[in-house]
C-alpha positions as CSV (number, residue, x, y, z in Angstrom):
1,M,-4.9,10.9,22.2
2,D,-3.1,14.2,22.8
3,N,-0.7,16.5,21.0
4,I,2.3,14.4,22.1
5,D,0.7,11.2,20.6
6,T,0.0,13.1,17.4
7,E,3.6,14.2,17.2
8,I,4.9,10.7,17.9
9,L,2.6,9.4,15.1
10,Q,3.9,12.0,12.7
11,M,7.5,11.1,13.4
12,L,6.8,7.4,13.0
13,R,5.0,8.1,9.8
14,R,8.1,9.7,8.4
15,N,10.4,7.0,9.7
16,S,8.9,4.0,11.4
17,R,12.4,3.0,12.7
18,E,13.0,6.3,14.5
19,S,14.4,5.6,18.0
20,F,12.3,6.3,21.0
21,A,15.2,8.4,22.3
22,A,15.1,10.7,19.2
23,I,11.3,10.9,19.4
24,G,11.6,11.7,23.1
25,K,14.0,14.6,22.5
26,K,11.5,16.1,20.1
27,V,8.4,15.7,22.4
28,E,10.4,16.2,25.6
29,L,9.8,12.7,27.1
30,S,12.1,9.9,28.1
31,A,12.6,7.0,25.7
32,P,10.7,4.6,28.0
33,A,7.8,7.1,28.2
34,V,7.7,7.2,24.4
35,G,7.8,3.4,24.3
36,K,4.8,3.2,26.6
37,R,2.8,5.7,24.5
38,V,3.7,3.7,21.3
39,K,2.6,0.5,22.9
40,L,-0.7,2.0,24.0
41,L,-1.3,3.4,20.4
42,E,-0.7,-0.2,19.2
43,E,-3.0,-1.7,21.8
44,K,-5.8,0.8,20.9
45,G,-5.4,-0.2,17.3
46,I,-4.3,3.3,16.2
47,I,-0.9,1.9,15.0
48,L,-1.7,-1.2,13.0
49,G,1.8,-2.1,11.9
50,Y,5.0,-0.8,10.3
51,S,6.0,-0.9,6.7
52,L,9.0,-1.2,4.5
53,K,9.9,1.1,1.6
54,I,11.7,-0.6,-1.2
55,N,13.5,0.8,-4.2
56,H,11.7,-1.3,-6.8
57,E,13.9,0.0,-9.6
58,K,16.9,-1.7,-8.0
59,L,14.9,-4.9,-8.0
60,G,14.2,-4.8,-11.7
61,V,10.9,-3.0,-11.8
62,A,10.7,-0.7,-14.9
63,T,7.0,-0.2,-15.2
64,K,4.4,0.8,-12.6
65,A,0.8,1.2,-13.5
66,Y,-2.7,1.7,-12.2
67,I,-5.2,-0.6,-13.8
68,N,-9.0,-0.1,-13.3
69,L,-11.0,-3.2,-14.0
70,R,-14.7,-3.1,-14.9
71,I,-15.9,-6.6,-14.0
72,H,-18.1,-8.4,-16.6
73,Q,-20.5,-9.9,-14.0
74,S,-20.9,-9.0,-10.4
75,S,-20.9,-12.7,-9.5
76,T,-17.2,-12.8,-10.6
77,L,-16.1,-9.9,-8.5
78,R,-15.0,-11.9,-5.4
79,T,-13.3,-14.5,-7.6
80,A,-11.5,-11.8,-9.6
81,Y,-10.4,-9.9,-6.5
82,N,-9.0,-13.0,-4.8
83,Q,-7.1,-14.1,-8.0
84,I,-5.7,-10.7,-8.8
85,Y,-4.8,-9.7,-5.2
86,H,-2.4,-12.6,-4.9
87,Q,-0.4,-12.0,-8.1
88,E,3.2,-11.1,-7.5
89,Q,3.1,-7.9,-9.4
90,V,0.1,-6.5,-7.4
91,Q,1.0,-4.0,-4.8
92,R,-2.6,-3.0,-4.0
93,C,-6.0,-4.2,-5.1
94,D,-8.9,-2.1,-3.9
95,R,-12.6,-2.6,-4.5
96,I,-14.0,0.8,-5.5
97,T,-17.3,2.4,-6.3
98,G,-18.4,3.5,-9.8
99,E,-18.4,1.8,-13.1
100,D,-15.0,0.1,-12.4
101,S,-15.0,-2.5,-9.7
102,L,-11.3,-2.9,-8.9
103,C,-8.3,-0.5,-8.9
104,I,-5.0,-2.3,-9.1
105,L,-1.5,-0.9,-8.5
106,G,1.0,-3.1,-10.2
107,Y,4.8,-3.1,-10.5
108,F,6.2,-4.9,-13.6
109,K,9.6,-5.8,-14.9
110,N,8.9,-4.2,-18.2
111,N,6.0,-3.4,-20.6
112,Q,5.7,-7.0,-21.8
113,D,5.2,-8.1,-18.2
114,L,2.4,-5.5,-17.9
115,I,0.8,-6.7,-21.2
116,T,0.9,-10.3,-20.0
117,F,-0.7,-9.3,-16.7
118,I,-3.5,-7.3,-18.5
119,E,-4.2,-10.3,-20.8
120,R,-4.5,-12.6,-17.8
121,I,-6.9,-10.3,-15.9
122,S,-9.0,-9.5,-19.0
123,Q,-10.9,-12.8,-18.4
124,Y,-12.7,-11.0,-15.5
125,G,-13.4,-7.7,-17.1
126,I,-12.3,-4.7,-19.2
127,P,-9.1,-3.1,-18.0
128,T,-8.1,0.5,-18.3
129,T,-4.4,1.1,-17.7
130,S,-2.5,4.2,-16.7
131,I,1.3,3.9,-16.6
132,I,2.9,5.9,-13.8
133,L,5.5,8.3,-15.2
134,E,6.8,9.8,-12.0
135,S,6.0,9.4,-8.3
């Protein structure tokens, strides 16, 4: 990987739909040359995929929160992770080190939706919730 690849990655990180022609102008390569480099970065596993940014507020999300969950018993960790990860409100669910076992990022319609979610996951452990005020 060279400086041109690094610049291509930075441009794609800012806008994954940026055209190869626009990237090429910035890095002084043709659009096909940029396309080949991107394909190589994908084949090497450096680019794993592309993502979509969504305005969740326009979809009815009013409350966003981080929830750390301290699992009751280590034997329930895998079960808890699998059950929580697939909930529609969950954007991320990470296994973490320390006293807490899981860190969950959730998007909720309102505070009542958050309360219902917390009550549901409390069967697995003790939740600590931080509501996101601004991001």
